[in-house]
N, C-alpha and C positions, 0 to 999 in steps of 0.2 A: 230293325237292324241295330245291332249293338255298336256303341262307339267306344273308343279308347282315347285316353289323353296322354300326350307326350310333352315333356318339358326338356328342351335342349338348352344347355348352359354354354354361353360364349363369353370370352373376355374382350374380344375386339369388335367394336361397333360395325366396322366394314364387313366382317364375316356375317354379322347378323343381317345386314342389308342384303348381302348376296344370297343368304339362305332364304330370306323372305321372298326375294325375286324368283328363286328356283322353285320354292313351294307353290307360288302363284302360277308359275309356268307349268308345273306338274299337274295343275287342275284342282288344287285345294282352294275352296272358297275363302275369300278374305274374311268372312264373318267367323270362320273357324280358326283363325290365326290371331294370336295376341302377343304383345310384347310386355315382359315384366322387367322393370329396371328400377334400381334405387337412385339412379342419377337422372337429373332432368335433361331430357332430349326434346327438341321441338316436335310438335305434332306432325306425324307423317314422315319423320326422319328415316324410318326403316320401311316405309311403304305399307304400314299397317292400316287397317280399316278404321275410319273415324266414325265412332258410334253417334247416331243422331239422338238428340235429347229434346225435351219439351220444357226445360227449366224456365224459359222466358214467360211461360203461361202462368206459373205459380204466383209471382208477385202481382201480375195483372188481376188475376181472380181475387187474390187477397185484398188488393186495393179496392176493387169494386165492392166486395163484401164489407170491408171496413167503412167505406164511404156510405153505403146503404144503412149500416147499423148506426153510424153517427147521425145521419139524416133522420132516421126513424126515432132515435133516442131523443134528440133535441126537439124535433117538431112534436113528437108524441108527448113529451113532458110539458111543453108550452101550451099544447091544446088541452091536455088533461087538467092542468092547473092554470087557467087563464088569469093573468094579472092585467087588468085593464087600467092603464095609467094615462090619464090626460088625453084620451083619444088616439094614442099610438097603436100601431098594429100589434096583434097578439104574438105573431112570429117575428122575432128579432133576428135578422139575417147575420149581421156582423159577429155576434157571439156564437152563432151556430157554425160559422165557417171554421172557427178555431177547433171546436170539438170534432167536426167532420174531417178536418185535416189530420188531427192527431189519430183518429180512428183509421183513416186511410193509410197512414204510415205504419201504424201498428199491425194492421191486416197484411200489408205488403211484406213487412219484415218477418212476421210469423209464418206466412205461407212460403217465403223464400227459404227459411230454415227447413221447413217440412219438405219443400221441393228438392233441396240439396240431399236430404236424407233419402228421399224416394228415388231420385235419379242415380244416386250412388249405390243403391240396393243395400242400404244399411238398415238394421244391423245384419251382418253376414255371419251366420253360425259356422259354416264349413269353409275353410280357406281353400280346400281343394289341393291340387298339385302345386307345391311350392318348395323352394330351396332357400335356406338362410343365407347362402352366399350371394344371393341377388342384392341383399342390403349392403354387402361388402364391395360391390362394384361390378359383379357379373351381370350379364344380360341374358334373360331367358326368353325363348320362343315357345309359346304354348300352342300345341296343335291338337284340335279335337277332330278326330277322323274315324271313319268306319274301321273295324278290326282288319278287314281285308286290305286297306290302304296303309296300315300302320308301318309295314315294312318299307314301303316307298318313302314315307315321311321320315322314317329313321335313317334311311340311306341318304336322303338329301341333307339332313342335319349333320350326319357324320362326314359327308363329302365336303361340307363347308367348314369343318373344323370345330364341331361341338366337342367340348371337353368331357361332358357327361350327358347322358339322356336318361331321364327318369320316366317311368311308366306308372299310370294309375291302375 
């Protein structure tokens, strides 16, 4: 089944909220609706779907990998080149903790940056349906729907005061 994309442009935030409510009431899934805005609005201000993410896992995995590398690096070096000094143990824990801490932080930071890029779906080669007026203060409602339902979506956007509707 082929899908079509619509972008309705609005100037008034209240009209956007009304249109989103009507689109949901007309049976359009919230996953197929999105809001484009150049102005900061609170999450869920228009009743849009809040996408789930797994960003919290990236720093955790990075920290565990960094800690493991730091542990293997310091312990492996001391075991490979043992310096026996006055009966002290070969593995010296206090200096090891500094290297393990630094590697833990480095791993967490690097994996966080990678996680942000991954969860943001960057780099994005195709911008898709967009209008430059959104950066000037307009608010866009993006609707991805089957071709058969495009007329219904367009009617809802027009009835709520869309200034223009673009089709892909």
